[in-house]
C-alpha positions as a LaTeX table, in Angstrom:
\begin{tabular}{lrrr}
\hline
Residue & $x$ (\AA) & $y$ (\AA) & $z$ (\AA) \\
\hline
Met1 & 13.88 & $-26.65$ & 219.39 \\
Pro2 & 16.73 & $-25.29$ & 217.28 \\
Leu3 & 16.94 & $-21.51$ & 217.08 \\
Lys4 & 15.50 & $-20.11$ & 213.87 \\
Asp5 & 17.80 & $-17.69$ & 212.06 \\
Pro6 & 16.73 & $-14.04$ & 212.34 \\
Thr7 & 15.64 & $-12.31$ & 209.16 \\
Phe8 & 17.98 & $-9.34$ & 209.78 \\
Ser9 & 15.41 & $-7.19$ & 207.97 \\
Ile10 & 16.04 & $-3.47$ & 208.25 \\
Gly11 & 14.06 & $-0.27$ & 208.61 \\
Ile12 & 15.41 & 3.23 & 209.17 \\
Glu13 & 13.75 & 6.26 & 210.77 \\
Glu14 & 15.15 & 9.77 & 210.32 \\
Glu15 & 14.00 & 13.00 & 211.96 \\
Tyr16 & 14.48 & 16.32 & 210.17 \\
Leu17 & 14.27 & 19.93 & 211.30 \\
Leu18 & 12.43 & 22.34 & 209.00 \\
Val19 & 14.00 & 25.78 & 208.56 \\
Asp20 & 12.84 & 29.00 & 206.97 \\
Gln21 & 15.05 & 29.68 & 203.95 \\
Ala22 & 15.01 & 33.44 & 204.59 \\
Ser23 & 15.78 & 33.56 & 208.32 \\
Arg24 & 17.44 & 30.10 & 208.46 \\
Asp25 & 15.75 & 29.67 & 211.84 \\
Leu26 & 13.38 & 26.83 & 212.69 \\
Val27 & 9.82 & 27.30 & 211.51 \\
Pro28 & 7.32 & 27.85 & 214.34 \\
Glu29 & 5.19 & 25.07 & 212.88 \\
Ile30 & 5.18 & 22.93 & 209.74 \\
Pro31 & 2.24 & 24.10 & 207.58 \\
Gln32 & $-0.60$ & 21.59 & 207.51 \\
Ala33 & $-0.68$ & 21.76 & 203.69 \\
Leu34 & 3.02 & 20.80 & 203.54 \\
Phe35 & 2.61 & 17.89 & 205.95 \\
Glu36 & $-0.38$ & 16.55 & 204.03 \\
Ala37 & 1.52 & 16.85 & 200.74 \\
Cys38 & 4.40 & 14.87 & 202.25 \\
Glu39 & 1.96 & 12.23 & 203.50 \\
Arg40 & 0.49 & 11.79 & 200.02 \\
Ala41 & 3.83 & 11.76 & 198.22 \\
Leu42 & 5.51 & 9.41 & 200.68 \\
Arg43 & 2.66 & 6.94 & 201.12 \\
Gly44 & 1.81 & 7.91 & 204.68 \\
Gln45 & 5.31 & 7.14 & 205.97 \\
Val46 & 5.89 & 10.57 & 207.50 \\
Ala47 & 4.84 & 11.60 & 210.99 \\
Arg48 & 4.93 & 14.66 & 213.16 \\
Glu49 & 7.54 & 14.56 & 215.88 \\
Phe50 & 7.84 & 16.01 & 219.39 \\
Leu51 & 8.34 & 19.59 & 218.16 \\
Lys52 & 6.18 & 21.46 & 215.67 \\
Ser53 & 9.30 & 22.17 & 213.57 \\
Gln54 & 10.14 & 18.48 & 213.13 \\
Ile55 & 9.09 & 15.80 & 210.69 \\
Glu56 & 9.97 & 12.09 & 210.73 \\
Phe57 & 10.22 & 9.62 & 207.89 \\
Gly58 & 10.34 & 5.85 & 208.35 \\
Thr59 & 11.15 & 3.40 & 205.60 \\
Ala60 & 9.25 & 0.22 & 204.92 \\
Val61 & 10.79 & $-3.08$ & 206.00 \\
His62 & 13.63 & $-4.03$ & 203.65 \\
Thr63 & 15.93 & $-6.98$ & 203.15 \\
Thr64 & 18.94 & $-4.84$ & 202.21 \\
Val65 & 20.46 & $-1.57$ & 203.38 \\
Arg66 & 20.65 & $-0.44$ & 199.79 \\
Ala67 & 16.90 & $-0.71$ & 199.30 \\
Ala68 & 16.28 & 1.23 & 202.51 \\
Gly69 & 18.73 & 3.84 & 201.28 \\
Glu70 & 16.88 & 4.30 & 198.00 \\
Glu71 & 13.71 & 4.99 & 199.93 \\
Leu72 & 15.47 & 7.45 & 202.24 \\
Glu73 & 16.93 & 9.26 & 199.25 \\
Glu74 & 13.46 & 9.62 & 197.75 \\
Ala75 & 12.11 & 10.89 & 201.08 \\
Arg76 & 14.78 & 13.54 & 201.53 \\
Arg77 & 14.36 & 14.76 & 197.98 \\
Thr78 & 10.57 & 14.81 & 198.22 \\
Val79 & 10.45 & 16.65 & 201.54 \\
Ala80 & 12.97 & 19.20 & 200.21 \\
Glu81 & 11.02 & 19.79 & 196.99 \\
Leu82 & 7.66 & 20.16 & 198.74 \\
Ala83 & 9.11 & 22.31 & 201.54 \\
Ala84 & 10.70 & 24.67 & 198.99 \\
Arg85 & 7.22 & 25.59 & 197.75 \\
His86 & 6.62 & 27.08 & 201.20 \\
Gly87 & 10.01 & 28.78 & 201.44 \\
Leu88 & 11.27 & 26.05 & 203.78 \\
Ala89 & 13.98 & 23.38 & 203.75 \\
Pro90 & 14.82 & 20.26 & 205.78 \\
Ile91 & 18.14 & 19.76 & 207.54 \\
Ala92 & 19.35 & 16.33 & 208.64 \\
Ala93 & 21.29 & 17.43 & 211.69 \\
Ser94 & 20.70 & 16.53 & 215.32 \\
Thr95 & 20.79 & 20.14 & 216.51 \\
His96 & 20.10 & 23.43 & 214.77 \\
Pro97 & 23.12 & 25.77 & 214.81 \\
Phe98 & 21.39 & 28.68 & 216.56 \\
Ala99 & 17.67 & 28.04 & 217.27 \\
Arg100 & 16.51 & 28.83 & 220.81 \\
Trp101 & 14.78 & 26.04 & 222.67 \\
Ser102 & 12.57 & 28.56 & 224.46 \\
Ala103 & 10.93 & 29.45 & 221.13 \\
Gln104 & 9.92 & 25.87 & 220.29 \\
Gln105 & 6.52 & 24.29 & 220.93 \\
Pro106 & 5.56 & 20.64 & 221.26 \\
Thr107 & 3.25 & 19.11 & 218.68 \\
Asp108 & $-0.45$ & 19.23 & 219.53 \\
Arg109 & $-0.84$ & 15.42 & 219.53 \\
Ala110 & $-2.00$ & 14.11 & 222.91 \\
Arg111 & 1.03 & 11.83 & 223.24 \\
Tyr112 & 3.52 & 14.66 & 222.82 \\
Gln113 & 1.58 & 17.04 & 225.02 \\
Ala114 & 1.62 & 14.38 & 227.77 \\
Ile115 & 5.36 & 13.85 & 227.33 \\
Ala116 & 5.94 & 17.60 & 227.50 \\
Arg117 & 3.99 & 17.84 & 230.77 \\
Asp118 & 5.76 & 14.83 & 232.25 \\
Leu119 & 9.28 & 15.96 & 231.32 \\
Ala120 & 8.72 & 19.59 & 232.37 \\
Gly121 & 11.79 & 21.80 & 231.96 \\
Val122 & 14.12 & 19.14 & 230.59 \\
Gly123 & 11.61 & 18.29 & 227.87 \\
Arg124 & 11.54 & 21.87 & 226.62 \\
Arg125 & 15.23 & 21.65 & 225.77 \\
Leu126 & 14.77 & 18.71 & 223.40 \\
Val127 & 15.44 & 20.56 & 220.14 \\
Ile128 & 17.18 & 17.47 & 218.81 \\
Cys129 & 16.79 & 14.85 & 216.07 \\
Gly130 & 18.05 & 11.30 & 215.79 \\
Met131 & 18.24 & 8.28 & 213.51 \\
His132 & 16.82 & 4.94 & 214.61 \\
Val133 & 17.62 & 1.65 & 212.90 \\
His134 & 15.39 & $-1.42$ & 213.36 \\
Val135 & 16.75 & $-4.90$ & 212.64 \\
Gly136 & 14.50 & $-7.95$ & 212.59 \\
Ile137 & 15.40 & $-10.34$ & 215.44 \\
Glu138 & 12.23 & $-12.35$ & 215.84 \\
Asp139 & 13.14 & $-14.53$ & 218.84 \\
Asp140 & 12.58 & $-12.74$ & 222.18 \\
Glu141 & 15.44 & $-14.39$ & 224.08 \\
Leu142 & 17.85 & $-13.84$ & 221.22 \\
Arg143 & 16.83 & $-10.18$ & 221.03 \\
Ile144 & 17.81 & $-9.67$ & 224.68 \\
Asp145 & 21.04 & $-11.66$ & 224.28 \\
Leu146 & 22.12 & $-9.61$ & 221.26 \\
Met147 & 21.16 & $-6.38$ & 223.02 \\
Asn148 & 23.47 & $-7.27$ & 225.90 \\
Gln149 & 26.39 & $-7.89$ & 223.56 \\
Ala150 & 25.78 & $-5.12$ & 221.00 \\
Arg151 & 26.03 & $-2.43$ & 223.69 \\
Tyr152 & 29.82 & $-2.66$ & 223.31 \\
Phe153 & 29.67 & $-1.30$ & 219.76 \\
Leu154 & 27.24 & 1.58 & 220.26 \\
Pro155 & 29.97 & 4.22 & 220.85 \\
His156 & 31.59 & 3.19 & 217.55 \\
Leu157 & 28.31 & 3.80 & 215.71 \\
Leu158 & 27.84 & 7.12 & 217.47 \\
Val159 & 31.28 & 8.33 & 216.36 \\
Leu160 & 30.41 & 7.70 & 212.71 \\
Ser161 & 27.13 & 9.65 & 212.92 \\
Thr162 & 27.85 & 12.82 & 214.90 \\
Ser163 & 26.09 & 15.93 & 213.61 \\
Ser164 & 25.32 & 18.09 & 216.67 \\
Pro165 & 28.32 & 20.23 & 217.69 \\
Phe166 & 26.34 & 23.50 & 217.97 \\
Cys167 & 23.62 & 24.54 & 220.38 \\
Glu168 & 21.96 & 27.98 & 220.53 \\
Gly169 & 24.74 & 29.59 & 218.49 \\
Glu170 & 27.65 & 28.14 & 220.44 \\
Asp171 & 30.20 & 25.52 & 219.47 \\
Thr172 & 29.79 & 23.18 & 222.46 \\
Gly173 & 33.14 & 21.45 & 221.91 \\
Leu174 & 31.25 & 18.16 & 221.65 \\
Lys175 & 30.78 & 16.27 & 218.41 \\
Cys176 & 27.39 & 15.11 & 219.71 \\
Tyr177 & 25.68 & 17.63 & 221.97 \\
Arg178 & 22.35 & 15.89 & 221.35 \\
Leu179 & 23.09 & 13.16 & 223.87 \\
Ala180 & 23.97 & 15.72 & 226.53 \\
Ala181 & 20.45 & 17.15 & 226.19 \\
Tyr182 & 18.83 & 13.73 & 225.89 \\
Gln183 & 20.63 & 12.37 & 228.94 \\
Glu184 & 18.59 & 14.70 & 231.17 \\
Leu185 & 15.52 & 12.56 & 230.45 \\
Pro186 & 14.61 & 9.50 & 232.50 \\
Arg187 & 15.01 & 6.01 & 231.04 \\
Thr188 & 17.79 & 7.00 & 228.62 \\
Gly189 & 21.43 & 6.01 & 228.09 \\
Leu190 & 22.91 & 2.57 & 227.70 \\
Pro191 & 20.64 & $-0.27$ & 228.83 \\
Gly192 & 21.75 & $-2.50$ & 231.66 \\
Arg193 & 22.34 & $-6.20$ & 231.20 \\
Phe194 & 19.31 & $-8.52$ & 231.32 \\
Glu195 & 19.58 & $-12.25$ & 231.93 \\
Ser196 & 16.43 & $-13.08$ & 229.99 \\
Trp197 & 13.41 & $-11.76$ & 228.16 \\
Glu198 & 11.39 & $-12.49$ & 231.28 \\
Glu199 & 13.62 & $-10.22$ & 233.38 \\
Tyr200 & 13.30 & $-7.44$ & 230.80 \\
Arg201 & 9.50 & $-7.76$ & 230.68 \\
His202 & 9.29 & $-7.84$ & 234.48 \\
Thr203 & 11.30 & $-4.59$ & 234.60 \\
Val204 & 9.05 & $-2.87$ & 232.07 \\
Asp205 & 5.85 & $-4.21$ & 233.62 \\
Leu206 & 6.82 & $-2.81$ & 237.01 \\
Leu207 & 6.76 & 0.71 & 235.56 \\
Val208 & 3.59 & 0.10 & 233.57 \\
Arg209 & 1.72 & $-1.43$ & 236.51 \\
Asn210 & 2.48 & 1.60 & 238.65 \\
Gly211 & 1.39 & 4.09 & 236.01 \\
Val212 & 4.89 & 5.51 & 235.40 \\
Ile213 & 4.73 & 4.73 & 231.68 \\
Glu214 & 1.97 & 3.43 & 229.42 \\
Asp215 & 4.20 & 0.97 & 227.58 \\
Ala216 & 7.81 & 0.23 & 226.60 \\
Ser217 & 7.79 & 2.96 & 223.91 \\
Lys218 & 8.62 & 5.44 & 226.70 \\
Ile219 & 11.86 & 3.66 & 227.48 \\
Trp220 & 14.34 & 5.67 & 225.45 \\
Trp221 & 17.56 & 3.67 & 225.79 \\
Asp222 & 20.33 & 3.84 & 223.19 \\
Leu223 & 19.35 & 0.30 & 222.22 \\
Arg224 & 16.05 & $-1.36$ & 223.01 \\
Pro225 & 13.64 & $-4.08$ & 221.95 \\
Ser226 & 11.04 & $-2.24$ & 219.90 \\
Ala227 & 7.70 & $-1.81$ & 221.61 \\
Lys228 & 5.88 & $-2.33$ & 218.28 \\
Phe229 & 7.95 & $-4.76$ & 216.21 \\
Gln230 & 10.08 & $-7.87$ & 216.60 \\
Thr231 & 13.18 & $-5.75$ & 216.13 \\
Leu232 & 16.18 & $-4.56$ & 218.08 \\
Glu233 & 16.10 & $-0.79$ & 217.71 \\
Met234 & 19.37 & 1.20 & 217.72 \\
Arg235 & 18.76 & 4.78 & 218.87 \\
Ile236 & 22.16 & 6.15 & 219.96 \\
Thr237 & 23.12 & 7.82 & 216.69 \\
Asp238 & 22.69 & 11.36 & 215.48 \\
Val239 & 20.84 & 11.81 & 212.19 \\
Cys240 & 23.53 & 11.88 & 209.50 \\
Thr241 & 23.58 & 14.93 & 207.23 \\
Arg242 & 25.01 & 12.93 & 204.32 \\
Leu243 & 22.84 & 10.02 & 203.26 \\
Glu244 & 25.83 & 7.80 & 202.51 \\
Asp245 & 27.00 & 8.22 & 206.13 \\
Ala246 & 23.58 & 7.14 & 207.38 \\
Leu247 & 23.68 & 3.99 & 205.26 \\
Cys248 & 27.17 & 3.19 & 206.54 \\
Val249 & 25.95 & 3.37 & 210.14 \\
Ala250 & 22.88 & 1.24 & 209.38 \\
Ala251 & 25.01 & $-1.34$ & 207.54 \\
Met252 & 27.50 & $-1.45$ & 210.41 \\
Tyr253 & 24.71 & $-2.05$ & 212.90 \\
Val254 & 23.00 & $-4.91$ & 211.06 \\
Ser255 & 26.40 & $-6.48$ & 210.32 \\
Ile256 & 27.34 & $-6.32$ & 214.01 \\
Leu257 & 24.14 & $-8.14$ & 214.95 \\
Arg258 & 24.75 & $-10.82$ & 212.34 \\
Met259 & 28.35 & $-11.25$ & 213.54 \\
Leu260 & 27.19 & $-11.66$ & 217.14 \\
Tyr261 & 24.61 & $-14.21$ & 216.05 \\
Arg262 & 27.20 & $-16.02$ & 213.94 \\
Ile263 & 29.62 & $-16.44$ & 216.85 \\
Arg264 & 26.74 & $-17.51$ & 219.08 \\
Arg265 & 26.03 & $-20.34$ & 216.64 \\
Ala266 & 29.65 & $-21.34$ & 217.18 \\
Asn267 & 29.03 & $-21.38$ & 220.97 \\
Gln268 & 30.92 & $-18.14$ & 221.52 \\
Thr269 & 29.87 & $-14.80$ & 222.90 \\
Trp270 & 31.22 & $-11.27$ & 222.90 \\
Arg271 & 32.59 & $-10.52$ & 226.33 \\
Thr272 & 30.44 & $-8.15$ & 228.37 \\
Tyr273 & 31.96 & $-5.28$ & 230.34 \\
Pro274 & 30.66 & $-3.14$ & 233.20 \\
Leu275 & 28.22 & $-0.43$ & 232.23 \\
Phe276 & 30.63 & 2.07 & 233.79 \\
Leu277 & 33.29 & 1.23 & 231.19 \\
Leu278 & 30.88 & 1.16 & 228.27 \\
Ser279 & 29.61 & 4.58 & 229.35 \\
Glu280 & 33.16 & 5.95 & 229.30 \\
Asn281 & 33.46 & 4.99 & 225.63 \\
Arg282 & 30.06 & 6.54 & 225.00 \\
Trp283 & 31.30 & 9.82 & 226.45 \\
Arg284 & 34.53 & 9.69 & 224.45 \\
Ala285 & 32.57 & 9.14 & 221.25 \\
Gln286 & 30.25 & 12.03 & 222.10 \\
Arg287 & 33.11 & 14.37 & 222.96 \\
Tyr288 & 35.94 & 13.60 & 220.50 \\
Gly289 & 34.44 & 11.85 & 217.45 \\
Val290 & 36.51 & 10.34 & 214.65 \\
Ala291 & 39.73 & 12.13 & 215.60 \\
Gly292 & 39.65 & 10.68 & 219.10 \\
Thr293 & 40.28 & 7.38 & 220.82 \\
Leu294 & 38.10 & 4.72 & 222.39 \\
Phe295 & 39.01 & 2.04 & 224.86 \\
Asp296 & 39.68 & $-1.42$ & 223.52 \\
Phe297 & 38.70 & $-3.18$ & 226.71 \\
Gly298 & 40.21 & $-6.46$ & 225.54 \\
Lys299 & 43.61 & $-4.77$ & 225.29 \\
Gly300 & 42.91 & $-2.52$ & 228.24 \\
Glu301 & 44.10 & 0.61 & 226.42 \\
Leu302 & 42.95 & 3.57 & 224.37 \\
Val303 & 43.13 & 3.04 & 220.60 \\
Ala304 & 42.76 & 5.58 & 217.80 \\
Phe305 & 39.29 & 5.33 & 216.29 \\
Arg306 & 40.88 & 5.11 & 212.85 \\
Asp307 & 42.52 & 1.83 & 213.87 \\
Leu308 & 39.37 & 0.52 & 215.55 \\
Val309 & 37.45 & 1.04 & 212.32 \\
Glu310 & 39.90 & $-1.14$ & 210.40 \\
Glu311 & 39.59 & $-3.87$ & 213.03 \\
Leu312 & 35.81 & $-3.62$ & 212.92 \\
Leu313 & 35.72 & $-3.79$ & 209.12 \\
Ala314 & 37.83 & $-6.96$ & 209.19 \\
Leu315 & 35.59 & $-8.47$ & 211.86 \\
Leu316 & 32.39 & $-7.71$ & 209.93 \\
Arg317 & 33.50 & $-8.46$ & 206.38 \\
Glu318 & 31.93 & $-11.92$ & 206.21 \\
Asp319 & 28.64 & $-10.65$ & 207.58 \\
Ala320 & 28.49 & $-7.54$ & 205.39 \\
Glu321 & 29.13 & $-9.69$ & 202.31 \\
Ala322 & 26.32 & $-12.05$ & 203.32 \\
Leu323 & 23.98 & $-9.08$ & 203.84 \\
Gly324 & 25.04 & $-7.36$ & 200.62 \\
Cys325 & 26.32 & $-4.21$ & 202.31 \\
Leu326 & 30.12 & $-4.47$ & 202.13 \\
Ser327 & 30.51 & $-1.22$ & 200.20 \\
Glu328 & 28.29 & 0.56 & 202.73 \\
Ile329 & 30.37 & $-0.46$ & 205.76 \\
Glu330 & 33.62 & 0.33 & 203.93 \\
His331 & 32.37 & 3.91 & 203.57 \\
Ala332 & 33.49 & 4.21 & 207.22 \\
Arg333 & 37.00 & 4.85 & 205.91 \\
Ile334 & 35.74 & 7.93 & 204.06 \\
Ile335 & 33.99 & 9.16 & 207.20 \\
Val336 & 37.27 & 8.82 & 209.11 \\
Glu337 & 39.13 & 10.77 & 206.41 \\
Asp338 & 36.52 & 13.49 & 205.75 \\
Gly339 & 35.11 & 13.67 & 209.25 \\
Thr340 & 31.45 & 13.55 & 210.16 \\
Ser341 & 28.88 & 16.30 & 209.75 \\
Ala342 & 30.00 & 17.64 & 213.14 \\
Asp343 & 33.58 & 18.07 & 211.90 \\
Arg344 & 32.44 & 19.72 & 208.68 \\
Gln345 & 30.11 & 22.07 & 210.53 \\
Val346 & 32.87 & 23.29 & 212.85 \\
Ala347 & 35.24 & 23.73 & 209.89 \\
Cys348 & 32.61 & 25.51 & 207.80 \\
Tyr349 & 31.81 & 27.94 & 210.61 \\
Ala350 & 35.50 & 28.70 & 211.20 \\
Arg351 & 36.10 & 29.27 & 207.48 \\
Leu352 & 33.17 & 31.66 & 207.18 \\
Leu353 & 34.44 & 33.67 & 210.16 \\
Ala354 & 37.95 & 33.72 & 208.69 \\
Asp355 & 36.50 & 35.02 & 205.41 \\
Gly356 & 35.05 & 38.01 & 207.24 \\
Ala357 & 31.51 & 36.90 & 208.06 \\
Ser358 & 29.96 & 38.09 & 211.31 \\
Arg359 & 29.00 & 35.47 & 213.86 \\
Glu360 & 25.34 & 35.72 & 212.82 \\
Glu361 & 26.23 & 35.48 & 209.13 \\
Ala362 & 28.45 & 32.46 & 209.77 \\
Leu363 & 25.70 & 30.65 & 211.65 \\
Lys364 & 23.24 & 31.31 & 208.82 \\
Gly365 & 25.87 & 30.14 & 206.32 \\
Leu366 & 26.20 & 26.97 & 208.35 \\
Val367 & 22.47 & 26.32 & 207.97 \\
Asp368 & 22.86 & 26.74 & 204.19 \\
His369 & 25.67 & 24.17 & 204.29 \\
Leu370 & 23.40 & 21.71 & 206.14 \\
Ile371 & 20.57 & 22.25 & 203.66 \\
Arg372 & 22.87 & 21.43 & 200.74 \\
Glu373 & 24.37 & 18.33 & 202.38 \\
Thr374 & 20.96 & 16.99 & 203.41 \\
Val375 & 19.81 & 16.71 & 199.80 \\
Gly376 & 23.20 & 15.74 & 198.42 \\
Ala377 & 23.93 & 19.03 & 196.69 \\
Glu378 & 27.26 & 19.31 & 198.48 \\
Ser379 & 29.28 & 16.19 & 197.76 \\
Pro380 & 32.68 & 15.30 & 199.18 \\
Ser381 & 35.77 & 15.61 & 197.03 \\
Pro382 & 37.91 & 12.47 & 196.80 \\
His383 & 40.66 & 14.50 & 198.46 \\
Ser384 & 38.58 & 16.70 & 200.76 \\
Ser385 & 39.76 & 17.52 & 204.25 \\
Val386 & 37.86 & 18.71 & 207.28 \\
Gly387 & 40.76 & 21.01 & 208.04 \\
Arg388 & 40.02 & 23.06 & 204.92 \\
Gly389 & 36.34 & 23.33 & 205.67 \\
Leu390 & 33.37 & 23.08 & 203.35 \\
Gly391 & 30.98 & 25.88 & 202.52 \\
\hline
\end{tabular}
């Protein structure tokens, strides 16, 4: 039978940290009244996350990135407005600038308590948030085939999203420290190559049959077939502090999948490379971000990310136009110019110190910066520069 075209539907999940507006530290626990108010206002699409200081929002299934973005914008605004009534605020960043992991507690839900027991010490360090993007790929075999090929582009998406340079009050030197913490967990990182859906299911069933995991939802790869939906779920990215950056990443991802499907229909395939090489690009994305270089394995050389973005935009133009998200993917040029949240955080912290703030004051000022960017109260100038810093 001929292969039925995927729907390329899209859904986006974002995790936020809740901070106390006075101390700027993470709240010990989100008040029950606040969570229930968010549930009512956002039609039950919020959930508690692994830590008591976290909240997650997931959009409905949408046919366009723009529609998903409108829902995310409403969610961020709503959570911020309701949290403010309790003296709290959300930040869309993958790490908090100075919170101590030892002070955090896992959510009381049985699932998260079980995860906390299973992961022991490494689980206690997971004071991190991410963004997950689901794209509808309804055919099982196609979902595995596209997963194999799309692995190549995951470092590119990570670069555009980075928002976790700080951990426990220190500039780690990484644009994405979140992955360094996450990598300590089992069943994480880039997935290996699978020859078929059957091979993938056999691999998962081996763990389930032996009681290692209950189901595939405890496989936390950077890219995975969803355990709940007929989607290919991208999980490598940090949560983006600016909403427009998040929509760029989501648009890039769905456009990449459509491009890979399009060339498959023309009896072509994206060349696969050893996991070792793909992991090197993953590290370079995590460490250096938009100002760095990634390997172009076809050329066999390092290429400035700025140039890779232009090549990627040209490659995806047809697909982004078909999906109605050309303007969203072209926002990547602005990310390259302005930097990501990680770049702006480092610049903001340096500027505050240069202006005479103490280290503690600068870290608290950095939280204020993240609060403003999360709800769009701190917008980029057409001529802004990460070198100047943003307060």
